Residue, then its C-alpha position, 0 to 999 in steps of 0.5 A: m500500499v502505497a501513502k497518499v499525500k496532497g499539496t506539498i510536503n516540506p523536510l524538517r531539519d536536515r531530511v532528504f525527500v529524493t524521486d526518480m529511484e528506479f526499482g521493477a523491471q525494465i527494459s535495456k537500450g537494446g530492448l532486453y527485459i531485465p526481470s526485478s532484482d528487487g528482494k533478490e541478493t542481486g538487487i541488493i545495490p545502492r541506487w541512485g535518486k534525485v533530490f526533490a527536497i531538502g530540510p533547512e539545515q540540510k549543507d551537504v546536498t540541493v534540490g536538483q542533484w543526484i545523489l547514490v544511496e546505500h542499499g535499503r537507506w531510504t522509505r517506502t514510497v509516499k506518492l505525492e499528488q501537487d496542485h499541477g502536474d502528475p503524480i510522484q513518487v517521493r522517498m525519504v533517504d538516509g542522510n548518514a547513507i548518501m555516498c556521492v552526489s552528481d549535479d548531472q544525471p548519472n550517466i551509466d551504461l544501461y540506459i533502463n525504461k521502467i515497465r509499467 
């Protein structure tokens, strides 16, 4: 069950909220089907997320940056229904589990598209 919130959310203290974390089955750039590895040993990997919002005391990252987070150091999804645009999925990450930061979306060899 996914929690739903309408309106806006504001992180407290040094909290970091992210979007665009990839989970589930995927299709490679070449069209290969890659089944979900979530919940399996092969799925225990760090994940990239785009910083959506930060608390007023957060000094390490800024909104819009991409962060690599240690495996499992994020919350379940909250579906945010804003006044404008489509609903988005937001997660809070553990600030101590941020491994690195990038101003640009990470360039990985395998381009993936989430299967709907």
